[in-house]
C-alpha positions in Angstrom: 101.9 94.8 97.7 99.7 97.1 95.5 99.9 93.1 93.5 102.3 91.4 91.0 104.1 92.6 88.0 105.9 89.5 85.6 108.3 91.0 83.5 109.9 88.7 80.1 112.1 90.0 78.4 113.2 89.5 75.0 115.0 87.1 72.8 118.0 89.1 73.2 117.9 89.6 76.8 118.1 88.4 79.5 116.6 89.8 83.1 119.2 91.7 83.7 118.2 94.3 80.2 117.8 97.6 80.0 114.1 97.4 79.3 112.9 95.0 81.8 115.4 96.2 85.5 114.0 99.7 84.6 110.4 98.8 84.7 110.9 96.1 87.6 112.2 99.6 89.5 109.1 101.7 88.4 107.3 98.5 90.2 108.7 98.6 93.3 109.0 102.3 93.4 105.6 102.1 93.0 104.9 99.2 96.2 104.3 96.8 93.0 106.1 93.3 93.5 107.8 93.0 90.8 109.1 89.2 89.3 111.7 89.0 86.0 111.7 85.3 84.4 115.2 84.7 83.2 114.4 82.0 79.9 118.2 82.7 78.1 118.4 78.4 78.5 114.6 78.5 76.7 115.6 80.9 74.6 118.8 78.7 73.3 116.0 76.6 72.1 115.4 78.3 69.3 112.5 80.8 68.7 109.8 78.0 68.1 110.5 76.3 71.0 110.8 78.8 73.4 106.9 79.9 73.3 105.1 77.4 75.5 107.8 76.9 77.9 108.1 80.8 78.6 104.3 80.7 78.7 104.0 78.3 81.6 106.4 79.6 83.4 104.7 82.2 83.2 102.1 81.3 85.2 104.4 79.0 87.1 104.9 82.7 88.6 101.4 83.5 89.2 100.0 83.4 92.7 96.2 82.6 92.5 93.8 85.8 94.4 96.6 88.4 93.4 96.4 91.0 91.2 98.9 90.4 88.3 100.0 92.3 85.4 101.8 90.9 82.5 104.3 92.7 81.2 106.7 91.6 78.4 109.4 93.0 75.4 109.7 91.7 72.0 109.1 87.6 72.6 108.3 88.8 76.4 105.3 90.7 75.1 104.2 88.0 72.2 104.6 84.9 75.4 102.4 87.4 78.1 99.9 88.2 75.6 99.5 84.3 74.6 99.8 83.7 79.0 97.2 86.2 79.6 94.7 83.9 78.1 95.1 80.8 80.5 95.3 83.3 83.3 93.4 86.0 85.5 95.7 89.4 85.6 94.8 93.1 85.7 96.7 94.0 83.0 98.7 94.3 80.1 101.9 96.0 79.3 103.4 95.1 76.4 106.7 96.7 74.2 108.1 96.5 70.8 105.3 93.3 70.5 105.5 90.7 67.4 102.2 90.0 66.3 103.4 86.6 64.4 106.2 84.6 65.2 107.2 82.5 61.7 106.0 79.2 61.9 104.1 78.9 65.2 101.1 77.3 64.3 98.3 79.1 67.1 97.0 82.7 66.4 98.1 85.4 68.4 95.6 86.8 70.8 95.5 88.7 74.3 92.8 88.7 77.2 90.8 91.3 76.6 92.5 93.7 80.2 93.5 96.9 80.1 96.4 97.2 78.0 98.8 99.4 77.0 101.6 99.1 73.7 105.0 101.0 73.8 106.0 100.6 69.9 108.7 102.1 67.2 107.5 103.5 64.0 111.2 102.2 62.7 110.6 98.7 64.2 113.5 96.7 61.6 111.2 93.3 63.1 107.6 94.0 63.9 105.8 96.2 61.4 104.4 99.0 63.0 101.0 99.7 60.7 100.4 96.3 62.5 100.5 97.1 65.8 98.8 100.5 65.6 96.0 98.1 64.1 96.0 95.6 67.0 95.6 98.3 69.0 93.6 100.1 67.5 91.3 96.8 67.7 91.7 96.3 71.5 91.2 100.4 72.0 94.9 99.7 74.4 97.0 103.0 74.6 99.4 102.9 72.2 102.4 104.8 72.6 104.3 105.0 68.8 108.0 106.4 69.3 110.9 106.9 67.0 113.1 104.1 67.4 113.5 101.1 66.4 112.6 97.3 67.5 115.4 97.5 70.5 113.6 101.3 71.9 117.2 101.8 73.7 116.7 105.7 73.0 113.0 105.8 74.8 113.7 103.4 78.0 113.6 106.3 80.3 109.7 107.4 78.2 108.8 103.6 78.7 109.4 103.6 81.9 107.1 107.0 82.6 104.3 105.2 80.5 104.6 102.7 83.4 104.4 104.3 85.6 101.2 106.0 83.9 100.0 102.5 83.3 100.2 101.2 86.9 98.3 104.3 87.8 95.7 103.5 86.1 95.7 99.8 87.0 95.4 101.0 91.1 92.8 103.1 90.2 90.3 100.3 89.7 89.0 98.3 91.7 90.5 94.5 92.6 87.8 92.6 92.3 90.0 89.5 92.6 90.7 90.8 95.8 86.7 91.4 96.4 85.9 87.8 97.0 82.6 86.6 96.5 80.3 89.3 98.1 76.3 88.9 99.2 74.6 91.3 97.2 71.5 92.6 97.7 68.8 92.8 94.9 
């Protein structure tokens, strides 16, 4: 196995959602282990009440020493990014990314790792301009498509972008796997 991909669905979806299911299939076909979290029980608590428990559930899926990627759509992207601040991960793949959840006090942030963002120009929930600014500040790979928040018309495009993301991650050395090497100066 090349590593572990932890996929997080949006708040109106589930682990069998179209995008998460498609990306899990890409991950396994590329030799990665894929885990799809189920957050529907947490989402039933409400938008604000589910954030911290979602982050904890992502952390719980982590295996120390295993190259890990966090992937999420909408609320799954928001919580994956926040979870990345507490975890040693190799990359982030964020879809339909909200940069703010009204009423959530903590500022949005993400670990500075290779990041790809896919977002719709016509996203009615998460303003495209804010996501473009976020990606520019991070020098993240950004794919903007003519679609709404659900990105239903671009699942195949997202899957292909994810395949490219995995290839780029695989091309980077897995420093965690190298462990403590004695290096002569």
